[in-house]
C-alpha positions in Angstrom: 76.4 103.4 103.0 79.8 104.2 104.5 81.1 100.8 103.5 80.0 101.3 99.9 81.6 104.7 99.6 84.8 103.8 101.4 86.5 100.3 100.6 88.2 98.6 103.5 92.0 99.0 103.7 93.8 96.3 101.8 90.9 96.0 99.4 92.8 97.6 96.7 96.4 98.3 95.9 96.4 101.0 93.3 99.7 102.3 94.7 101.4 99.4 93.0 100.5 101.2 89.7 102.0 104.5 89.0 100.7 106.2 85.9 103.9 108.3 85.3 107.3 107.3 86.4 108.5 106.2 89.9 107.9 108.9 92.3 110.0 109.4 95.5 108.4 109.1 98.9 110.1 111.8 100.8 110.1 113.1 104.3 111.8 115.7 106.5 113.3 118.7 105.0 113.3 117.3 101.5 109.5 116.9 101.6 109.1 120.4 103.1 111.2 121.9 100.2 109.1 120.0 97.6 105.9 121.2 99.2 107.2 124.8 99.3 108.2 124.5 95.6 104.8 123.2 94.7 103.0 125.9 96.6 105.2 128.6 95.0 104.5 127.1 91.6 100.7 127.2 92.1 100.9 130.6 93.6 103.0 131.8 90.5 100.4 130.4 88.1 97.6 132.1 90.0 99.4 135.5 90.0 100.0 135.0 86.2 96.3 134.2 85.5 95.0 137.1 87.7 97.6 139.9 86.7 99.6 138.6 83.8 102.7 140.6 85.1 105.3 139.3 82.6 105.6 138.9 78.9 104.3 135.7 77.3 107.8 134.1 76.6 108.9 134.8 80.1 105.7 133.3 81.7 106.4 130.1 79.5 110.0 130.0 80.5 109.5 130.2 84.2 106.6 127.7 83.9 109.0 125.2 82.4 111.6 126.0 85.1 109.1 125.1 87.9 108.2 122.0 86.1 111.7 120.8 85.7 112.7 121.7 89.2 109.8 119.8 90.9 110.3 116.8 88.4 114.0 116.4 89.3 113.0 116.5 93.1 110.1 114.0 92.8 111.3 111.6 90.2 114.6 109.8 90.5 116.9 109.2 87.5 116.9 105.3 87.8 114.4 102.9 89.2 116.6 101.4 91.8 117.4 104.8 93.5 116.7 105.3 97.2 113.2 106.7 97.1 113.4 108.3 100.6 115.9 111.0 99.7 116.9 113.3 96.8 120.2 112.5 95.2 122.9 115.4 95.3 122.9 115.6 91.5 119.1 116.0 91.5 119.4 118.9 93.9 121.9 120.4 91.5 119.7 119.7 88.4 116.6 121.1 90.1 118.3 124.4 91.2 120.1 124.8 87.7 116.8 124.2 85.8 115.1 127.0 87.7 117.9 129.4 87.6 118.3 129.0 83.8 114.7 129.3 83.3 115.0 133.0 84.4 117.4 133.6 81.4 114.6 135.0 79.2 113.4 137.2 82.0 116.8 138.7 82.8 118.1 139.0 79.3 114.7 139.7 77.5 115.7 142.9 75.8 119.1 141.5 74.6 117.4 138.4 73.2 114.9 140.5 71.2 117.7 142.7 69.9 119.8 139.7 68.7 116.8 137.6 67.4 118.0 135.1 64.8 121.7 135.6 65.8 122.2 133.8 69.1 125.4 134.3 71.2 127.5 131.5 72.5 125.9 132.0 76.0 122.4 131.6 74.4 123.5 128.4 72.7 125.0 126.9 75.9 121.9 127.8 78.0 119.5 126.7 75.3 121.3 123.4 74.9 121.3 122.6 78.5 117.6 123.5 78.9 116.6 121.2 76.0 118.6 118.4 77.4 116.9 118.9 80.8 113.4 118.8 79.2 114.3 115.5 77.5 115.6 114.1 80.9 112.5 115.3 82.8 110.2 113.7 80.1 112.2 110.4 80.3 111.8 110.3 84.1 108.0 110.9 84.0 106.9 109.2 80.8 109.6 106.7 80.1 111.8 106.4 76.9 109.2 106.3 74.2 108.3 110.0 73.9 112.0 111.3 74.3 113.1 108.8 71.6 110.4 110.0 69.1 111.3 113.6 69.9 115.1 112.9 69.6 114.4 111.3 66.2 112.9 114.5 65.0 115.7 116.5 66.5 118.2 114.3 64.6 116.2 114.9 61.4 116.6 118.7 62.0 120.3 118.3 62.4 121.1 115.7 59.8 118.1 115.5 57.5 119.9 117.1 54.6 121.8 113.9 54.1 118.6 111.8 53.5 117.6 110.6 50.1 115.1 112.2 47.7 112.1 114.2 49.0 112.9 113.3 52.7 115.9 115.7 52.6 115.7 119.4 53.7 118.1 122.1 52.8 120.2 121.8 56.0 120.3 123.9 59.2 123.2 124.6 61.6 123.3 123.7 65.3 122.8 127.4 66.2 119.6 127.6 64.0 118.2 124.5 65.7 118.9 125.8 69.2 117.6 129.2 68.3 114.4 127.6 67.0 113.9 125.3 70.1 114.9 127.7 72.9 115.1 131.4 71.9 111.6 131.9 70.4 108.2 130.5 70.6 108.3 127.7 68.1 110.2 125.1 70.3 110.0 124.1 73.9 108.2 127.4 74.7 105.6 126.9 71.8 101.8 126.9 71.8 101.5 123.8 73.9 103.6 125.2 76.7 101.8 128.4 76.5 98.5 126.7 76.9 99.9 124.6 79.8 101.1 127.7 81.5 97.8 129.4 81.3 94.5 127.5 80.8 95.5 123.9 81.5 97.2 124.5 84.9 94.2 126.5 86.2 91.8 123.7 85.2 94.1 121.1 86.8 94.0 123.2 90.0 90.2 123.6 89.7 89.7 119.9 89.6 92.2 119.3 92.5 90.2 121.8 94.7 86.9 120.1 93.9 88.3 116.7 94.6 89.5 117.8 98.0 86.2 119.6 98.7 84.4 116.2 98.4 83.2 116.1 94.8 84.2 112.4 94.3 81.9 111.5 97.2 79.1 113.5 95.9 79.4 112.0 92.5 79.5 108.4 93.9 76.5 109.1 96.1 74.5 110.6 93.2 75.4 107.7 90.9 74.5 105.0 93.5 71.1 106.8 94.1 70.3 106.9 90.5 71.4 103.6 89.1 72.7 101.6 91.9 69.6 99.5 92.5 69.0 98.9 88.6 70.0 95.7 86.7 73.8 95.6 86.9 73.7 98.6 89.1 77.4 98.6 90.4 78.7 98.7 86.8 76.3 101.5 85.9 77.4 103.3 89.0 81.0 103.2 87.6 79.9 104.6 84.2 77.8 107.5 85.7 80.3 108.4 88.4 83.3 108.2 86.1 81.4 110.4 83.6 80.6 113.0 86.1 84.2 113.0 87.4 85.4 113.4 83.9 83.6 116.8 83.8 86.2 118.2 86.2 89.2 115.9 85.9 90.1 115.5 82.2 92.6 112.7 83.0 91.5 109.1 82.3 94.1 107.3 84.3 93.7 109.7 87.3 89.9 108.9 87.2 90.6 105.2 87.3 92.8 105.5 90.4 90.3 107.7 92.2 86.8 106.6 91.3 87.9 103.0 90.6 88.9 102.6 94.3 85.3 102.5 95.0 83.6 101.1 91.9 85.8 98.2 90.9 85.6 96.3 94.3 81.8 97.0 94.3 81.4 95.5 90.8 83.4 92.4 91.9 81.4 92.0 95.0 78.2 91.8 93.1 79.3 89.2 90.5 81.2 90.9 87.7 84.6 89.4 86.8 87.7 91.3 87.7 88.5 91.7 84.0 85.0 93.2 83.2 85.0 95.4 86.3 88.4 96.8 85.4 87.4 97.3 81.7 84.2 99.2 82.6 86.1 101.6 84.9 89.0 102.1 82.5 86.6 102.8 79.5 84.3 105.0 81.5 87.3 107.0 83.0 89.0 107.6 79.6 85.8 109.2 78.4 86.6 112.1 80.9 89.0 113.6 78.3 86.1 114.1 75.9 83.5 115.0 78.4 82.6 118.8 78.5 82.9 121.2 80.1 86.6 120.7 81.2 87.5 117.8 78.9 91.2 116.9 78.7 94.2 119.4 78.4 94.2 118.5 74.6 90.9 120.5 74.2 92.6 123.7 75.3 95.6 123.1 73.0 93.2 122.4 70.1 91.3 125.7 70.7 94.5 127.7 70.7 95.9 125.8 67.7 92.7 126.3 65.6 92.2 129.9 67.0 88.6 129.2 67.9 86.7 129.7 71.1 86.9 126.9 73.6 83.1 126.7 73.5 83.3 125.6 69.8 85.4 122.6 70.9 83.0 121.8 73.8 80.1 122.1 71.4 81.7 119.6 68.9 82.5 117.2 71.7 79.0 117.1 73.5 77.2 114.5 71.3 80.3 112.1 70.7 80.9 112.2 74.5 77.3 111.2 75.3 77.4 108.5 72.6 80.6 107.2 74.1 79.0 106.9 77.6 75.8 105.4 76.1 77.8 102.7 74.5 79.4 101.7 77.8 76.1 102.0 79.7 74.3 99.7 77.1 77.2 97.2 77.2 77.0 97.0 81.0 73.3 96.6 80.9 73.4 93.8 78.4 76.3 92.0 80.2 74.2 92.2 83.5 71.3 90.7 81.6 73.4 87.9 80.3 74.8 87.1 83.6 71.6 87.7 85.5 73.3 90.2 87.8 70.9 92.4 89.9 71.6 95.7 91.5 72.2 96.7 95.1 69.3 96.5 97.5 67.4 99.8 97.3 67.7 100.4 101.0 71.6 100.3 100.8 71.6 103.0 98.1 71.8 106.6 99.3 69.3 109.1 98.0 70.7 111.1 95.0 68.5 114.1 96.1 69.7 114.0 99.6 73.2 113.8 98.4 72.8 116.9 96.2 70.8 118.7 98.8 73.8 118.3 101.3 76.6 119.2 99.0 74.7 121.2 96.3 77.2 124.1 96.8 80.0 122.0 95.2 78.1 122.1 91.9 78.1 125.9 91.8 81.7 126.4 90.5 81.1 123.8 87.8 77.8 125.5 86.8 79.5 128.9 86.8 82.4 127.5 84.7 80.0 126.1 82.0 78.0 129.4 82.0 81.1 131.5 81.4 82.6 129.1 78.8 79.4 129.3 76.7 78.9 133.1 77.0 82.1 134.3 75.5 84.5 134.5 78.5 88.1 133.2 77.9 89.0 129.8 79.4 91.6 131.6 81.6 88.9 134.0 83.1 86.4 131.2 83.5 88.9 128.9 85.1 90.2 131.5 87.5 86.6 132.5 88.5 85.6 128.9 89.0 88.7 128.3 91.1 88.1 131.4 93.2 84.4 130.4 93.7 85.5 126.9 94.8 88.0 128.4 97.4 85.3 130.8 98.7 82.9 127.9 99.0 85.3 125.6 100.9 86.5 128.4 103.2 82.9 129.8 103.6 81.5 126.4 104.5 83.9 126.1 107.3 82.9 129.5 108.8 79.2 129.0 108.1 79.3 125.7 110.1 80.3 127.6 113.2 77.3 129.9 112.9 74.5 128.5 115.0 71.4 130.3 113.8 70.1 129.6 110.2 69.2 133.3 109.7 72.8 134.4 110.3 74.1 131.7 108.0 71.8 133.2 105.2 73.1 136.6 106.0 76.7 135.4 105.9 76.3 133.7 102.5 74.5 136.7 101.0 77.2 139.1 102.3 80.0 136.8 101.0 78.3 136.5 97.6 77.7 140.3 97.3 81.3 141.0 98.3 82.6 138.6 95.7 80.2 139.9 93.0 81.9 143.3 93.2 84.7 141.8 91.1 82.5 142.8 88.0 83.2 146.4 88.9 86.6 146.3 90.6 88.3 143.2 89.1 90.1 140.5 91.0 90.9 142.5 94.2 87.6 142.0 96.0 87.8 138.3 95.3 91.2 138.1 96.8 90.0 140.2 99.7 87.2 137.8 100.4 89.5 134.8 100.3 92.0 136.4 102.6 89.3 137.4 105.1 87.9 133.9 105.1 91.4 132.4 105.5 91.9 134.8 108.5 88.6 133.6 110.1 89.7 129.9 109.7 92.7 130.6 111.9 90.4 131.3 114.9 87.5 128.8 114.5 87.1 125.1 115.3 88.0 123.0 112.3 89.4 126.0 110.4 93.0 124.6 110.4 91.7 121.5 108.7 90.1 123.5 106.0 93.3 125.5 105.5 95.2 122.2 105.2 92.7 121.2 102.4 93.4 124.4 100.6 97.2 123.8 100.9 96.9 120.2 99.8 94.9 121.3 96.8 97.5 123.7 95.7 100.3 121.1 96.2 98.4 118.3 94.4 97.5 120.6 91.6 101.1 121.5 91.0 102.1 117.9 91.1 99.3 116.8 88.7 100.4 119.6 86.2 104.0 118.2 85.9 103.0 115.5 83.3 101.1 117.7 81.1 103.6 120.6 81.3 106.7 118.4 80.6 104.9 116.6 77.7 104.0 120.1 76.2 107.6 121.2 76.5 109.3 118.2 75.1 106.8 117.7 72.2 107.6 121.4 71.3 110.9 119.9 69.9 108.9 118.1 67.2 106.8 121.2 66.4 109.9 123.4 66.2 111.7 120.9 63.8 108.6 120.5 61.7 108.1 124.3 61.5 111.7 124.8 60.6 112.0 122.1 58.0 108.5 121.9 56.6 108.7 118.2 56.9 104.9 117.9 57.9 104.0 118.5 54.3 105.7 115.2 53.2 103.4 113.0 55.3 100.4 115.1 54.5 101.1 114.7 50.9 101.2 110.9 51.2 97.8 111.0 53.0 96.4 113.3 50.3 97.7 111.0 47.5 95.9 108.0 49.2 92.8 110.2 49.9 92.3 110.9 46.2 91.5 107.3 45.8 89.9 106.6 49.1 89.1 108.9 52.0 88.3 105.9 54.2 91.9 104.4 53.7 93.3 107.8 54.6 91.2 107.8 57.8 92.3 104.4 58.6 96.0 105.3 58.1 95.6 108.3 60.3 93.9 106.2 63.0 96.7 103.7 62.9 99.3 106.4 63.3 97.4 107.7 66.3 97.1 104.3 67.9 100.8 103.3 67.3 102.1 106.6 68.7 99.7 106.4 71.7 101.2 103.0 72.6 104.2 104.8 74.0 103.2 108.4 74.6 100.4 110.2 76.4 97.4 111.8 74.6 98.7 115.4 74.6 101.9 114.7 72.6 100.1 112.2 70.5 97.5 114.9 69.5 100.1 117.5 69.0 102.2 115.3 66.6 99.3 113.8 64.6 97.5 117.2 64.4 100.6 118.8 62.9 101.1 116.0 60.5 97.8 114.4 59.6 95.0 116.8 60.4 96.0 119.3 57.7 95.8 116.6 55.1 92.3 115.6 56.2 91.3 119.3 56.1 92.5 119.3 52.5 90.3 116.2 51.8 87.4 118.5 52.8 87.0 117.1 56.3 85.8 120.1 58.4 88.5 121.7 60.5 87.3 120.8 64.0 86.2 117.3 62.9 89.7 116.6 61.5 91.4 117.6 64.8 88.8 115.7 66.9 89.4 112.7 64.7 93.1 112.5 65.7 92.2 113.5 69.4 89.7 110.6 69.7 92.2 108.0 68.5 94.9 109.4 70.7 92.5 108.7 73.7 91.7 105.3 72.4 95.3 104.4 72.4 95.2 104.4 76.2 92.6 101.6 76.0 94.1 99.6 73.2 96.7 96.8 74.1 99.6 96.2 74.3 100.2 99.4 76.0 96.8 100.4 77.5 97.6 102.6 80.6 94.0 103.0 81.8 93.5 99.2 81.6 96.8 98.7 83.5 95.6 101.1 86.2 92.3 99.4 86.5 94.0 96.0 86.6 96.2 97.1 89.6 92.9 97.6 91.5 90.9 94.6 90.3 94.0 92.2 90.7 93.4 90.7 87.2 95.0 90.3 83.9 95.9 93.8 82.4 96.0 92.6 78.8 92.5 90.8 79.1 91.3 94.0 80.8 92.6 96.1 77.8 91.0 93.9 75.2 87.6 94.0 77.1 87.9 97.8 77.3 88.5 98.0 73.7 85.3 96.0 73.1 83.3 98.2 75.5 84.6 101.5 73.9 83.5 100.6 70.4 81.8 104.0 70.0 85.2 105.6 70.5 86.4 103.8 67.4 83.3 104.4 65.3 81.9 107.8 66.1 85.0 109.7 64.7 84.4 107.9 61.3 80.7 108.8 61.5 81.5 112.4 62.2 83.8 112.6 59.1 81.1 111.4 56.8 78.3 113.2 58.7 79.8 116.4 60.4 76.4 117.2 61.9 77.3 114.6 64.6 79.8 117.2 65.9 77.5 120.1 65.0 79.9 121.1 62.2 79.0 122.1 58.6 75.6 123.2 57.5 73.7 121.2 60.1 70.0 121.5 61.0 68.2 120.3 64.2 66.3 117.7 62.3 69.5 116.4 60.7 71.2 116.1 64.0 68.3 114.3 65.6 68.3 111.8 62.7 72.1 111.1 62.8 72.1 110.8 66.6 69.1 108.3 66.2 71.2 106.3 63.7 74.3 106.3 65.9 72.2 105.2 69.0 70.7 102.4 67.0 74.0 101.3 65.6 75.6 101.4 69.0 72.8 99.3 70.6 73.1 96.7 67.7 76.9 96.5 68.0 76.7 96.2 71.8 74.2 93.3 71.5 76.4 91.6 68.9 79.5 92.0 71.1 77.8 90.7 74.3 75.7 88.0 72.5 72.6 89.1 74.4 69.7 91.5 74.0 66.4 90.4 75.5 67.6 86.9 75.4 70.8 85.2 74.3 71.7 85.6 70.6 72.7 83.0 68.2 75.9 83.4 66.0 73.8 84.2 62.9 71.8 86.8 64.8 75.0 88.4 65.9 76.4 88.6 62.4 73.2 89.9 61.0 72.9 92.9 63.5 76.7 93.6 63.1 76.0 94.1 59.4 72.9 96.2 60.1 75.0 98.5 62.4 77.7 98.8 59.8 75.2 99.9 57.1 73.9 102.5 59.4 77.4 104.0 59.9 78.6 103.8 56.3 76.3 106.7 55.1 76.2 105.7 51.4 73.1 105.8 49.2 70.4 103.3 50.4 72.7 102.0 53.2 70.5 103.8 55.8 67.4 102.2 54.4 68.9 98.8 54.4 70.3 99.2 58.0 67.1 100.5 59.3 65.1 97.7 57.6 67.4 95.0 59.0 67.3 96.5 62.5 63.5 96.6 62.5 63.5 92.9 61.2 65.8 91.9 64.0 63.8 93.6 66.8 60.6 92.0 65.5 62.2 88.5 65.2 63.9 88.7 68.6 60.7 89.9 70.4 58.7 87.1 68.8 61.4 84.6 69.8 61.5 85.9 73.4 57.6 85.6 73.7 57.6 82.2 72.2 60.3 81.1 74.7 58.3 82.7 77.6 55.1 80.9 76.6 56.9 77.6 76.3 
């Protein structure tokens, strides 16, 4: 059991792959300063969430200041730098970035009074901050995103000289800087606001649960449920990554955590390195669409559309389950084709015993889901879930030192009642309970280790928030320029013109834009750009609001699985020690639902519980989707109950396509062809068995 859950050292080398930039490996006083900065950052965000002591613009500005400071300390300017120390100019950049981020705080009243008429100091500070945001994005995410943002910036500055309808009326340098820095349309726009509030809290929430042992719990439950089944190790990867996705929301991070366990396990039981890596990459990327936490994009979408976060979660539930059903079926059929069995039952842990031992870790997640679906704001839900996680981690350490069971029950009841008084007195009782438990941990055996876990969670949460926050800030340049110039309407007009002739071609065009953009930039900026440009056009083509935004969101995620730049596949390949391109193409094949479901949702919005849906209608469309996915999976693998011939694979591919198209009589034809295939294949299998 221990060997299954903890691979031997040297078995994997995921450190060779770094999702974002090249990170320094510091020691000494430099490491202490970075840890102190990260702890201060997390503490600041918790104070903002609990008390909201500053104006919105100041909160965003300081958030960006922390992001830039820690980024310049952790990520070197060039790849060949000495990774053991921070260069002198990075110390200067880090300090300057944070000091300049206080500009809105110090001169808040003055900036309001001279709105639209920036002073020379405003322009200088604004220019420096925008340049620093570009540099931080380059260090973390490479050149692709900064180049795209720079192209939009150049368009804002010089677009008046372009020919025809591409040109705008012209804007001065002062107007551009004012748009990007002074107000809330540029680097401090909605994406940064969401990063500074909801997103950071949920990242911190995931970090606390990971440090509390949630990954081990998920792996144990997955092993207990499906480890012994046909192709068990790969099914463990699907189930474990799906559960991990409920708290993580980061596909590549899931690969580098869960994949450390699942990929070697799959290879050990007969799967190829390419297939093992592809399964983990595909399953992990689904975390961004798996409720309740989903990815950071979901929070940005809710804020952009001005709808409750629960509406986004509701729309994502069925597509997310279909996505994981696809991967599960593909894994099952591949195991059948290769005759791969599961783990011996005696080697698999009991899922029930694992839940019984660590059931308390599920409570924060359950509380989070309850609050999100009962009208509480994401910020309140995230903060409460985070506080509950902290109380459980600290309380478990204290309760472990209480010898009698009766007193343990008394302790937990008293702790719960004390925490529950927040309904009457607000956040203060929660803070009091956490402070008291921290104090107890100073004086009990194992308490210092628990406090170290808390500290590590705060530090890791701050570091994990860098990529999301910097991406939100730099992509604000695009939003600011589009808002100022109105350029988004040009591309939207083109899609509308195409859509008048064919909605399908408009959808394919939008999909290609998302996939091409995603080859160089993360999901968040991909969504922000395409939702600003393409989603409004889809809305005018009578695609429901949330469906149009989910469409571009899905293909932004699929870009991380689609070669040539498939980050999730590259991360998995670093563990499986196999070809990343082959891993990417196999992952693309496994994730077929991710490419098909968005199109189905456009033509049948009930799949995302949008439009005038009924329970019966939803059941029917889900049945169609499940059937189509099963047929496509069988065609892709070349196996169902027995190996399939080429003509059979072509036949069921056509049947699945007819089920998706949703035109008159296509459903009837698809269902008839599916029934014919199942009857034929069953008869063939029996005939072979009798022979």
